[in-house]
C-alpha positions in Angstrom: -120.0 -0.1 20.5 -118.3 -3.3 20.5 -121.3 -3.9 23.8 -123.6 -3.8 21.1 -122.9 -5.2 18.3 -122.3 -8.6 20.2 -125.6 -8.2 21.4 -126.9 -7.8 18.0 -124.8 -10.5 16.5 -126.6 -13.0 19.4 -129.4 -12.1 18.6 -129.3 -12.6 15.1 -127.9 -16.0 15.7 -130.7 -16.7 18.6 -133.3 -15.6 15.6 -131.3 -17.9 13.0 -133.3 -21.5 14.1 -136.5 -19.2 13.7 -136.0 -17.6 10.1 -134.9 -21.6 9.1 -138.7 -22.6 10.2 -141.2 -23.0 7.5 -143.4 -20.6 7.0 -147.5 -20.7 7.2 -148.5 -23.9 5.6 -150.6 -22.2 2.6 -151.2 -24.2 -0.6 -148.5 -24.2 -3.2 -149.2 -24.1 -6.3 -147.4 -27.0 -7.6 -148.4 -29.5 -4.9 -146.3 -31.6 -3.5 -147.0 -35.3 -3.9 -145.6 -38.7 -3.4 -146.4 -42.3 -5.2 -144.9 -45.8 -4.4 -144.7 -49.0 -5.6 -143.4 -52.4 -4.0 -142.4 -54.9 -6.8 -141.3 -58.3 -5.3 -139.9 -57.0 -1.8 -138.5 -53.2 -2.9 -140.4 -49.8 -2.5 -139.9 -47.9 -4.7 -141.2 -44.2 -4.1 -140.9 -41.0 -5.8 -141.6 -37.4 -4.3 -142.1 -34.7 -6.6 -144.1 -31.4 -6.9 -147.3 -31.4 -9.3 -147.0 -28.1 -11.5 -150.2 -27.2 -14.0 -150.6 -26.7 -17.1 -152.5 -23.5 -16.9 -152.9 -22.7 -20.4 -148.9 -23.0 -21.3 -146.8 -24.7 -24.1 -145.1 -27.4 -22.0 -142.5 -28.7 -24.0 -140.3 -26.7 -26.0 -142.1 -24.1 -24.1 -142.1 -23.7 -20.4 -139.6 -26.9 -20.0 -137.0 -26.4 -22.8 -135.0 -29.0 -25.3 -132.1 -29.6 -24.1 -131.7 -28.5 -20.8 -131.8 -30.8 -17.7 -135.1 -30.3 -16.0 -135.9 -30.9 -12.1 -138.7 -33.5 -13.7 -141.3 -31.3 -11.4 -141.4 -28.4 -9.9 -139.3 -27.1 -6.5 -137.2 -28.9 -4.7 -135.6 -31.5 -7.7 -138.0 -34.7 -7.8 -136.4 -37.2 -6.2 -136.6 -41.5 -6.2 -136.5 -44.2 -3.9 -134.9 -48.1 -4.5 -135.1 -50.1 -1.2 -132.6 -52.9 -2.7 -130.3 -53.0 -5.8 -132.4 -52.4 -9.3 -132.1 -52.0 -12.5 -133.5 -48.8 -14.6 -133.8 -49.8 -18.9 -131.1 -52.3 -18.1 -128.6 -50.0 -16.3 -127.7 -51.2 -12.8 -128.7 -48.6 -9.6 -127.7 -49.7 -6.2 -130.3 -48.4 -3.1 -131.0 -45.5 -2.4 -132.3 -42.3 -3.0 -131.1 -40.1 -6.0 -132.1 -36.8 -7.7 -134.6 -37.5 -10.6 -133.6 -35.4 -13.7 -134.7 -35.5 -17.2 -133.3 -33.8 -20.5 -135.7 -33.4 -23.4 -135.6 -33.3 -26.5 -138.3 -33.7 -29.6 -137.6 -37.4 -30.0 -135.7 -38.4 -27.2 -135.4 -38.5 -23.7 -132.1 -38.7 -21.1 -133.5 -39.5 -17.4 -131.1 -38.9 -14.8 -130.2 -40.4 -11.4 -128.0 -38.2 -9.6 -126.2 -39.0 -6.3 -126.9 -35.7 -4.6 -130.9 -35.4 -4.0 -131.2 -32.2 -2.2 -130.7 -29.6 -5.5 -133.5 -26.3 -5.8 -134.8 -27.5 -8.7 -132.1 -27.8 -11.7 -129.9 -24.7 -10.8 -126.9 -26.7 -9.0 -127.4 -29.8 -10.9 -123.3 -31.5 -11.2 -123.8 -34.1 -14.3 -119.9 -35.6 -12.6 -122.5 -37.0 -9.6 -124.8 -38.7 -11.8 -124.7 -43.0 -10.6 -126.9 -43.5 -14.1 -128.1 -42.5 -17.5 -131.0 -43.6 -19.6 -132.4 -42.8 -23.1 -136.1 -43.3 -23.2 -138.5 -42.3 -25.7 -141.6 -40.7 -25.2 -145.3 -41.0 -25.8 -147.8 -39.1 -27.2 -151.2 -39.6 -24.8 -154.4 -38.5 -26.4 -155.9 -37.1 -23.1 -154.3 -33.9 -22.3 -152.9 -34.4 -17.9 -153.5 -30.7 -16.6 -151.0 -31.3 -13.3 -148.1 -33.2 -13.5 -147.6 -36.6 -12.3 -145.7 -39.8 -12.1 -147.7 -43.7 -12.4 -146.5 -47.0 -12.0 -147.8 -48.8 -14.8 -147.4 -53.0 -16.3 -146.6 -54.1 -12.7 -145.3 -57.4 -12.8 -143.3 -59.8 -10.4 -140.4 -58.3 -10.9 -140.7 -55.1 -13.3 -143.1 -52.1 -13.0 -142.4 -49.0 -15.7 -142.4 -45.4 -14.1 -144.2 -42.6 -16.1 -144.1 -39.3 -16.1 -147.6 -37.6 -17.4 -148.2 -34.0 -18.4 -149.8 -32.1 -20.9 -149.9 -34.9 -24.2 -147.3 -36.7 -22.8 -145.9 -39.9 -20.8 -142.1 -40.4 -20.1 -141.7 -44.3 -19.3 -138.8 -45.7 -17.6 -138.7 -49.3 -17.0 -137.7 -50.6 -13.4 -136.5 -54.4 -13.1 -135.3 -55.9 -9.4 -133.8 -59.3 -9.4 -136.1 -61.7 -7.6 -134.7 -64.4 -5.9 -131.6 -62.1 -4.6 -133.3 -59.2 -3.3 -136.1 -62.0 -1.6 -133.6 -63.9 -0.2 -131.4 -61.2 1.0 -134.5 -59.9 2.4 -135.7 -63.5 4.3 -131.9 -63.7 5.7 -132.1 -60.1 7.0 -135.4 -60.7 8.7 -134.7 -64.0 9.8 -131.0 -62.5 11.8 -133.5 -59.9 13.8 -136.9 -59.4 15.6 -138.0 -63.1 13.7 -135.2 -65.2 14.5 -137.6 -67.2 17.3 -140.4 -66.9 15.6 -141.4 -70.7 14.2 -143.4 -69.0 11.1 -141.0 -66.7 10.0 -138.8 -69.4 9.3 -141.8 -71.8 7.7 -142.3 -69.3 5.7 -139.3 -68.5 4.4 -138.4 -73.0 3.7 -141.7 -72.6 1.6 -141.0 -69.8 -0.1 -137.9 -72.2 -0.9 -139.4 -75.3 -1.9 -141.6 -72.6 -4.0 -139.2 -71.4 -5.5 -136.8 -74.6 -6.4 -133.8 -74.8 -3.2 -135.2 -77.4 -1.6 -131.7 -77.5 0.8 -132.6 -74.3 2.0 -135.9 -74.8 2.7 -135.2 -78.3 4.4 -132.4 -76.1 6.7 -135.4 -73.7 7.3 -138.1 -76.3 7.9 -136.0 -77.6 10.3 -134.7 -74.1 12.0 -138.8 -73.5 12.3 -139.0 -77.1 14.4 -136.2 -76.6 16.7 -138.4 -73.2 17.8 -142.0 -74.4 17.5 -143.7 -77.9 17.0 -146.8 -77.0 16.0 -149.2 -77.5 12.7 -147.7 -75.0 10.2 -143.7 -76.3 11.0 -144.8 -80.5 10.6 -146.4 -79.9 7.6 -143.8 -77.6 6.5 -140.8 -79.8 7.3 -143.6 -82.6 5.6 -144.1 -81.0 2.8 -140.4 -80.7 2.2 -139.5 -84.7 2.4 -142.5 -85.4 0.2 -140.6 -83.0 -2.7 -137.7 -84.5 -1.6 -139.0 -88.1 -2.1 -139.0 -88.9 1.3 -142.6 -89.9 1.6 -142.9 -91.9 4.3 -141.1 -89.7 6.6 -143.7 -86.5 5.5 -146.2 -89.2 6.3 -145.1 -89.2 10.0 -144.9 -85.7 10.3 -148.4 -85.1 8.8 -150.6 -87.6 10.9 -148.5 -85.8 14.0 -149.7 -82.6 12.7 -153.7 -84.1 12.6 -153.3 -85.1 16.3 -152.4 -81.4 17.1 -154.6 -79.4 14.9 -158.0 -77.3 16.2 -161.0 -77.3 13.7 -159.8 -74.5 11.6 -156.4 -76.1 11.0 -158.1 -79.9 10.0 -160.5 -78.5 7.5 -157.7 -76.5 5.9 -155.7 -79.0 5.5 -157.8 -81.0 5.0 -159.2 -79.1 1.8 -155.6 -77.9 0.7 -154.6 -81.3 0.3 -157.8 -81.9 -2.1 -157.2 -78.4 -3.7 -153.8 -79.4 -4.6 -155.0 -82.0 -6.3 -157.3 -80.3 -8.2 -160.0 -82.4 -6.7 -162.6 -79.5 -6.7 -165.9 -81.4 -6.5 -164.4 -83.9 -3.5 -163.1 -80.6 -1.2 -166.4 -79.2 -2.2 -168.2 -82.3 -0.6 -166.3 -82.2 1.8 -167.1 -79.0 3.2 -171.3 -79.0 2.6 -170.6 -82.6 4.2 -169.1 -80.6 7.5 -171.6 -78.3 7.6 -174.4 -80.6 7.6 -172.6 -82.4 10.2 -171.6 -79.0 12.5 -174.3 -76.8 12.1 -173.1 -75.0 15.6 -169.8 -74.9 14.6 -168.3 -71.2 15.5 -166.3 -71.7 11.8 -169.2 -72.1 9.7 -168.0 -68.7 7.9 -164.9 -70.0 7.4 -166.1 -73.4 5.8 -168.3 -71.2 3.8 -165.1 -69.2 2.8 -163.1 -72.5 1.7 -166.5 -73.2 -0.5 -166.1 -69.9 -2.1 -162.3 -70.3 -2.9 -163.1 -74.0 -4.3 -166.0 -72.2 -6.6 -163.4 -70.1 -7.5 -160.7 -72.1 -8.1 -162.7 -73.9 -10.8 -163.2 -70.3 -12.5 -166.6 -69.6 -10.8 -166.6 -66.2 -9.7 -170.2 -65.5 -9.7 -170.4 -68.9 -7.5 -167.5 -68.0 -5.5 -168.5 -64.1 -4.9 -172.2 -65.6 -3.4 -170.6 -67.4 -1.3 -167.7 -65.0 0.2 -171.2 -62.7 0.5 -172.7 -65.5 2.8 -169.8 -65.6 4.4 -169.8 -62.0 5.6 -173.3 -62.4 7.1 -171.5 -65.0 9.3 -168.7 -63.2 10.6 -169.1 -62.5 14.2 -166.9 -59.8 14.1 -164.7 -56.9 12.2 -161.5 -58.6 12.2 -163.5 -61.8 10.5 -165.0 -60.2 7.8 -161.9 -57.9 6.9 -160.3 -61.6 6.4 -163.3 -62.3 4.3 -163.4 -58.8 2.8 -159.9 -59.7 1.3 -161.2 -63.4 0.0 -163.5 -60.8 -2.0 -160.2 -58.3 -3.2 -158.1 -61.2 -3.8 -160.6 -62.2 -6.8 -160.8 -58.5 -8.0 -164.5 -57.9 -7.1 -163.3 -54.9 -5.2 -165.5 -54.6 -2.1 -169.6 -54.3 -1.8 
């Protein structure tokens, strides 16, 4: 009997991994969904399951007032932040949180739990709350059959996450400290595989230049030149020296960069300077004269894109789109056409 019992026990242990495996993939009544948004360099992701109204009364009915709700179906909903954030003014460290909600007829409590692996809200423990915020629900004119999370009102440093279901929207604002998160990201990136990439250091220098820290920008620009003297790194340091008032030093670096520049870089540098000074008509004349003087240039399509950029800077979207469409026909390969499409998308015109 003992031998038989041991055999049964071993058989059950062997079968345990099979029992733990998921069943056949079949349609779920409440399908799984993931929605994400990047704010600055912060990635935000919500994972949830989408129940349907299915002719039921949802809030104050299926979802009881005053009770903790999983903000979805099946497993509890989770929300992840790649950097520290604030939610409705309350600080939250980077991480993944169980997202719960407590509805009432007038206000809702949004709960961020340190435990993110619950099934529903059955094992929810308020002692594990990382934060709670109170928000005001908003009525919607159209009914949302399947519950959904959306990201609304995106800015450079904030976004509003919204739970939408039936005729109700429950918004909560997520904000990031943009300068701090970007600078942390830059430092971490430059300590990794990009440490020996001169263009990465140059990009960091230009960001600091745009955001007011010229001393750090100069350190990054010097590092960029240490790892490679290119037209990009030379012109980056020239821009930093310009900002710091060293006009002679800046000119010397730009002159040196011009001796190294290829056709595309020469065009971009020349036109970029005119655009920076808002000399749009001068830029347009230079580009059209260049096209006339170089009818066989393989970069004609790039010149046409620059003409489109100039029209766009002047506020003439119709003529800008006309030039982008022309560049699309001139671009010699798929990668170049994709670059043109990026210009079209950037002006909000979308794909043709």
